[in-house]
Biopython code that builds the backbone (N, CA, C, O; Angstrom):
import numpy as np
from Bio.PDB.StructureBuilder import StructureBuilder

atoms = [
    (1, "MET", "N", (-9.583, 45.533, -32.895)),
    (1, "MET", "CA", (-9.675, 46.626, -33.958)),
    (1, "MET", "C", (-10.683, 47.172, -34.484)),
    (1, "MET", "O", (-11.269, 46.290, -35.112)),
    (2, "LYS", "N", (-11.336, 48.359, -34.600)),
    (2, "LYS", "CA", (-12.312, 48.898, -35.732)),
    (2, "LYS", "C", (-11.375, 49.264, -36.743)),
    (2, "LYS", "O", (-10.180, 49.531, -36.620)),
    (3, "ASN", "N", (-12.283, 49.231, -38.030)),
    (3, "ASN", "CA", (-11.185, 49.200, -39.207)),
    (3, "ASN", "C", (-11.439, 50.708, -39.510)),
    (3, "ASN", "O", (-12.493, 51.164, -39.953)),
    (4, "LYS", "N", (-10.282, 51.432, -39.197)),
    (4, "LYS", "CA", (-10.095, 52.624, -39.178)),
    (4, "LYS", "C", (-9.210, 52.760, -39.823)),
    (4, "LYS", "O", (-8.612, 51.750, -40.196)),
    (5, "ASN", "N", (-8.770, 54.022, -40.211)),
    (5, "ASN", "CA", (-7.802, 54.447, -41.424)),
    (5, "ASN", "C", (-6.534, 54.460, -40.650)),
    (5, "ASN", "O", (-5.537, 53.822, -40.989)),
    (6, "PHE", "N", (-6.644, 55.498, -39.196)),
    (6, "PHE", "CA", (-5.659, 55.901, -38.593)),
    (6, "PHE", "C", (-6.208, 55.144, -37.036)),
    (6, "PHE", "O", (-7.332, 54.789, -36.679)),
    (7, "LEU", "N", (-4.649, 55.087, -36.226)),
    (7, "LEU", "CA", (-4.739, 54.267, -35.070)),
    (7, "LEU", "C", (-3.953, 55.118, -34.278)),
    (7, "LEU", "O", (-2.800, 55.504, -34.475)),
    (8, "THR", "N", (-5.047, 55.461, -32.972)),
    (8, "THR", "CA", (-4.739, 56.347, -31.787)),
    (8, "THR", "C", (-3.482, 55.701, -31.013)),
    (8, "THR", "O", (-3.028, 54.596, -31.310)),
    (9, "ALA", "N", (-2.863, 56.697, -29.764)),
    (9, "ALA", "CA", (-1.954, 55.612, -29.238)),
    (9, "ALA", "C", (-2.884, 54.802, -28.270)),
    (9, "ALA", "O", (-2.627, 53.602, -28.177)),
    (10, "SER", "N", (-3.469, 55.079, -27.861)),
    (10, "SER", "CA", (-4.485, 54.040, -26.922)),
    (10, "SER", "C", (-4.480, 52.450, -27.703)),
    (10, "SER", "O", (-3.968, 51.379, -27.377)),
    (11, "GLU", "N", (-5.214, 52.830, -28.740)),
    (11, "GLU", "CA", (-4.972, 51.439, -29.544)),
    (11, "GLU", "C", (-3.612, 50.628, -29.761)),
    (11, "GLU", "O", (-3.435, 49.416, -29.634)),
    (12, "VAL", "N", (-2.511, 51.826, -30.198)),
    (12, "VAL", "CA", (-1.237, 51.500, -30.223)),
    (12, "VAL", "C", (-0.550, 50.669, -29.150)),
    (12, "VAL", "O", (0.231, 49.728, -29.284)),
    (13, "ALA", "N", (-1.175, 51.420, -27.726)),
    (13, "ALA", "CA", (-0.602, 50.976, -26.675)),
    (13, "ALA", "C", (-1.234, 49.247, -26.356)),
    (13, "ALA", "O", (-0.555, 48.329, -25.895)),
    (14, "GLU", "N", (-2.595, 49.183, -26.730)),
    (14, "GLU", "CA", (-3.358, 47.736, -26.743)),
    (14, "GLU", "C", (-2.607, 46.823, -27.612)),
    (14, "GLU", "O", (-2.043, 45.775, -27.296)),
    (15, "TYR", "N", (-2.688, 47.360, -28.698)),
    (15, "TYR", "CA", (-2.059, 46.279, -30.084)),
    (15, "TYR", "C", (-1.009, 45.532, -29.456)),
    (15, "TYR", "O", (-0.964, 44.314, -29.283)),
    (16, "LEU", "N", (0.205, 46.800, -28.990)),
    (16, "LEU", "CA", (1.735, 45.960, -28.672)),
    (16, "LEU", "C", (1.619, 45.552, -27.244)),
    (16, "LEU", "O", (2.552, 44.886, -26.797)),
    (17, "GLU", "N", (0.500, 45.881, -26.359)),
    (17, "GLU", "CA", (0.893, 45.487, -25.123)),
    (17, "GLU", "C", (1.987, 46.557, -24.438)),
    (17, "GLU", "O", (2.851, 46.065, -23.712)),
    (18, "VAL", "N", (1.974, 48.172, -24.671)),
    (18, "VAL", "CA", (3.066, 48.695, -24.062)),
    (18, "VAL", "C", (2.073, 49.969, -23.590)),
    (18, "VAL", "O", (0.970, 50.221, -24.074)),
    (19, "SER", "N", (2.749, 50.694, -22.528)),
    (19, "SER", "CA", (2.309, 51.926, -21.852)),
    (19, "SER", "C", (1.884, 52.418, -23.294)),
    (19, "SER", "O", (2.111, 52.055, -24.449)),
    (20, "THR", "N", (0.933, 53.730, -22.482)),
    (20, "THR", "CA", (0.738, 54.548, -23.328)),
    (20, "THR", "C", (1.675, 55.583, -23.981)),
    (20, "THR", "O", (1.921, 55.755, -25.175)),
    (21, "PRO", "N", (2.219, 56.344, -22.691)),
    (21, "PRO", "CA", (3.356, 56.992, -23.059)),
    (21, "PRO", "C", (4.410, 56.181, -24.109)),
    (21, "PRO", "O", (5.009, 56.973, -24.838)),
    (22, "LYS", "N", (4.672, 55.100, -24.277)),
    (22, "LYS", "CA", (5.858, 54.191, -25.268)),
    (22, "LYS", "C", (4.638, 54.456, -26.221)),
    (22, "LYS", "O", (5.085, 54.901, -27.278)),
    (23, "ALA", "N", (3.442, 54.367, -26.252)),
    (23, "ALA", "CA", (2.956, 54.170, -27.642)),
    (23, "ALA", "C", (2.950, 55.637, -28.215)),
    (23, "ALA", "O", (2.558, 55.830, -29.365)),
    (24, "TYR", "N", (3.279, 56.419, -27.610)),
    (24, "TYR", "CA", (2.994, 57.767, -28.414)),
    (24, "TYR", "C", (4.474, 58.137, -28.755)),
    (24, "TYR", "O", (4.739, 59.112, -29.459)),
    (25, "LYS", "N", (5.397, 57.340, -28.241)),
    (25, "LYS", "CA", (7.299, 57.400, -28.662)),
    (25, "LYS", "C", (6.970, 56.598, -30.092)),
    (25, "LYS", "O", (7.411, 57.064, -31.143)),
    (26, "ILE", "N", (6.237, 55.470, -30.085)),
    (26, "ILE", "CA", (6.169, 54.711, -31.096)),
    (26, "ILE", "C", (5.657, 55.256, -32.525)),
    (26, "ILE", "O", (6.029, 55.048, -33.680)),
    (27, "ILE", "N", (4.406, 56.229, -31.811)),
    (27, "ILE", "CA", (3.742, 56.981, -33.070)),
    (27, "ILE", "C", (4.397, 58.072, -33.505)),
    (27, "ILE", "O", (4.126, 58.518, -34.620)),
    (28, "GLN", "N", (5.508, 58.770, -32.580)),
    (28, "GLN", "CA", (6.459, 59.827, -33.098)),
    (28, "GLN", "C", (7.285, 59.440, -33.986)),
    (28, "GLN", "O", (7.340, 59.922, -35.118)),
    (29, "SER", "N", (8.009, 58.526, -33.552)),
    (29, "SER", "CA", (9.024, 57.836, -34.389)),
    (29, "SER", "C", (8.776, 57.450, -35.864)),
    (29, "SER", "O", (9.649, 57.642, -36.710)),
    (30, "LEU", "N", (7.141, 56.706, -36.274)),
    (30, "LEU", "CA", (6.849, 56.818, -37.217)),
    (30, "LEU", "C", (5.942, 57.589, -37.667)),
    (30, "LEU", "O", (5.223, 56.936, -38.423)),
    (31, "ASN", "N", (5.567, 58.794, -37.575)),
    (31, "ASN", "CA", (5.244, 59.543, -38.457)),
    (31, "ASN", "C", (6.950, 60.674, -38.600)),
    (31, "ASN", "O", (7.187, 61.130, -39.718)),
    (32, "ASP", "N", (8.000, 61.017, -37.382)),
    (32, "ASP", "CA", (8.752, 61.452, -38.518)),
    (32, "ASP", "C", (9.622, 60.585, -39.625)),
    (32, "ASP", "O", (10.641, 61.055, -40.133)),
    (33, "GLU", "N", (9.129, 59.304, -39.938)),
    (33, "GLU", "CA", (9.776, 58.409, -40.625)),
    (33, "GLU", "C", (9.132, 59.007, -41.673)),
    (33, "GLU", "O", (9.866, 59.277, -42.624)),
    (34, "LEU", "N", (7.629, 59.381, -41.813)),
    (34, "LEU", "CA", (6.459, 59.352, -42.954)),
    (34, "LEU", "C", (6.972, 61.231, -43.247)),
    (34, "LEU", "O", (7.163, 61.593, -44.407)),
    (35, "LYS", "N", (7.072, 61.842, -42.538)),
    (35, "LYS", "CA", (7.557, 63.100, -42.428)),
    (35, "LYS", "C", (8.783, 63.611, -43.518)),
    (35, "LYS", "O", (8.792, 64.564, -44.297)),
    (36, "GLY", "N", (9.738, 62.633, -43.251)),
    (36, "GLY", "CA", (10.877, 62.629, -44.124)),
    (36, "GLY", "C", (10.905, 62.163, -45.041)),
    (36, "GLY", "O", (11.966, 62.237, -45.659)),
    (37, "LYS", "N", (9.577, 61.301, -45.746)),
    (37, "LYS", "CA", (9.044, 60.831, -47.347)),
    (37, "LYS", "C", (8.075, 61.977, -47.520)),
    (37, "LYS", "O", (7.135, 61.846, -48.304)),
    (38, "GLY", "N", (8.312, 63.510, -46.581)),
    (38, "GLY", "CA", (7.050, 64.199, -47.452)),
    (38, "GLY", "C", (5.283, 64.118, -47.157)),
    (38, "GLY", "O", (4.410, 64.942, -47.431)),
    (39, "TYR", "N", (5.186, 62.700, -46.454)),
    (39, "TYR", "CA", (3.691, 62.573, -46.075)),
    (39, "TYR", "C", (3.178, 63.886, -44.822)),
    (39, "TYR", "O", (3.909, 64.266, -43.908)),
    (40, "ILE", "N", (2.254, 64.221, -45.000)),
    (40, "ILE", "CA", (1.435, 64.979, -43.833)),
    (40, "ILE", "C", (1.064, 64.050, -42.939)),
    (40, "ILE", "O", (0.576, 62.945, -43.176)),
    (41, "THR", "N", (1.419, 64.747, -41.461)),
    (41, "THR", "CA", (0.908, 63.608, -40.505)),
    (41, "THR", "C", (0.064, 63.878, -39.234)),
    (41, "THR", "O", (0.425, 64.994, -38.861)),
    (42, "ILE", "N", (-0.567, 63.564, -38.667)),
    (42, "ILE", "CA", (-1.301, 63.796, -37.664)),
    (42, "ILE", "C", (-0.628, 63.208, -35.804)),
    (42, "ILE", "O", (-0.515, 62.047, -35.412)),
    (43, "ALA", "N", (-0.329, 64.407, -35.089)),
    (43, "ALA", "CA", (0.481, 64.333, -34.237)),
    (43, "ALA", "C", (-0.603, 63.131, -32.816)),
    (43, "ALA", "O", (-1.691, 63.489, -32.365)),
    (44, "GLY", "N", (0.098, 61.815, -32.428)),
    (44, "GLY", "CA", (-0.851, 60.920, -31.652)),
    (44, "GLY", "C", (-1.404, 60.019, -32.602)),
    (44, "GLY", "O", (-1.813, 59.004, -32.040)),
    (45, "ARG", "N", (-1.544, 60.014, -33.653)),
    (45, "ARG", "CA", (-2.278, 59.085, -34.973)),
    (45, "ARG", "C", (-1.286, 58.636, -35.786)),
    (45, "ARG", "O", (-0.262, 59.221, -36.140)),
    (46, "ILE", "N", (-1.666, 57.578, -36.043)),
    (46, "ILE", "CA", (-0.598, 56.839, -37.028)),
    (46, "ILE", "C", (-1.699, 55.632, -38.534)),
    (46, "ILE", "O", (-2.616, 54.856, -38.264)),
    (47, "SER", "N", (-1.274, 55.850, -39.590)),
    (47, "SER", "CA", (-1.847, 55.285, -40.419)),
    (47, "SER", "C", (-1.812, 54.247, -40.323)),
    (47, "SER", "O", (-0.655, 53.836, -40.246)),
    (48, "ARG", "N", (-2.936, 53.118, -40.256)),
    (48, "ARG", "CA", (-2.992, 52.204, -39.941)),
    (48, "ARG", "C", (-2.495, 51.060, -41.063)),
    (48, "ARG", "O", (-2.429, 49.861, -40.789)),
    (49, "ALA", "N", (-2.211, 51.537, -42.163)),
    (49, "ALA", "CA", (-1.637, 50.939, -43.218)),
    (49, "ALA", "C", (0.162, 50.729, -42.943)),
    (49, "ALA", "O", (0.885, 49.736, -43.030)),
    (50, "TYR", "N", (0.436, 52.168, -42.583)),
    (50, "TYR", "CA", (2.098, 52.328, -42.094)),
    (50, "TYR", "C", (2.399, 51.404, -41.161)),
    (50, "TYR", "O", (3.225, 50.565, -41.519)),
    (51, "PHE", "N", (1.961, 51.312, -40.047)),
    (51, "PHE", "CA", (2.049, 51.000, -38.860)),
    (51, "PHE", "C", (1.553, 49.176, -39.435)),
    (51, "PHE", "O", (2.374, 49.000, -40.335)),
    (52, "GLU", "N", (1.178, 48.606, -39.402)),
    (52, "GLU", "CA", (0.875, 46.969, -40.121)),
    (52, "GLU", "C", (2.005, 46.798, -40.902)),
    (52, "GLU", "O", (2.825, 45.893, -40.746)),
    (53, "GLU", "N", (2.059, 47.839, -41.908)),
    (53, "GLU", "CA", (3.754, 47.600, -42.617)),
    (53, "GLU", "C", (5.022, 47.628, -42.239)),
    (53, "GLU", "O", (5.901, 47.139, -42.949)),
    (54, "LYS", "N", (5.338, 48.349, -40.779)),
    (54, "LYS", "CA", (6.330, 48.726, -40.119)),
    (54, "LYS", "C", (6.485, 47.637, -38.669)),
    (54, "LYS", "O", (7.428, 47.521, -37.886)),
    (55, "ILE", "N", (5.392, 47.064, -38.703)),
    (55, "ILE", "CA", (5.194, 45.954, -37.335)),
    (55, "ILE", "C", (5.356, 44.575, -38.460)),
    (55, "ILE", "O", (6.406, 43.938, -38.383)),
    (56, "TYR", "N", (4.454, 44.202, -39.341)),
    (56, "TYR", "CA", (4.534, 42.984, -40.406)),
    (56, "TYR", "C", (5.708, 42.800, -41.504)),
    (56, "TYR", "O", (5.980, 41.786, -42.147)),
    (57, "GLY", "N", (6.225, 43.862, -41.530)),
    (57, "GLY", "CA", (6.833, 44.026, -42.967)),
    (57, "GLY", "C", (6.154, 44.258, -44.659)),
    (57, "GLY", "O", (5.021, 44.396, -45.119)),
    (58, "LYS", "N", (6.928, 44.231, -44.972)),
    (58, "LYS", "CA", (6.036, 44.627, -46.348)),
    (58, "LYS", "C", (5.433, 43.224, -47.071)),
    (58, "LYS", "O", (5.834, 42.092, -46.799)),
    (59, "GLY", "N", (4.598, 43.482, -47.849)),
    (59, "GLY", "CA", (3.634, 42.308, -48.628)),
    (59, "GLY", "C", (2.348, 41.591, -47.188)),
    (59, "GLY", "O", (1.588, 40.657, -47.442)),
    (60, "ALA", "N", (2.384, 42.131, -46.102)),
    (60, "ALA", "CA", (1.751, 41.555, -45.180)),
    (60, "ALA", "C", (0.243, 41.650, -45.411)),
    (60, "ALA", "O", (-0.537, 41.141, -44.606)),
]
sb = StructureBuilder()
sb.init_structure("model")
sb.init_model(0)
sb.init_chain("A")
sb.init_seg("    ")
for serial, (resi, resn, name, xyz) in enumerate(atoms, 1):
    if name == "N":
        sb.init_residue(resn, " ", resi, " ")
    sb.init_atom(name, np.array(xyz, "f"), 0.0, 1.0, " ", f" {name:<3s}", serial, name[0])
structure = sb.get_structure()
């Protein structure tokens, strides 16, 4: 994966080895969490830093 600030659904799908529709659901869930914390989100994209934090845990 390129070093970008945001990941697309296709990149998440490839990374997690899931289907693209499943990746969209994962992104939607993570974006809902971010919205609840008061962050601005982009549909179909997720912050790379937040994604990695949720996948690997804090301090990764």
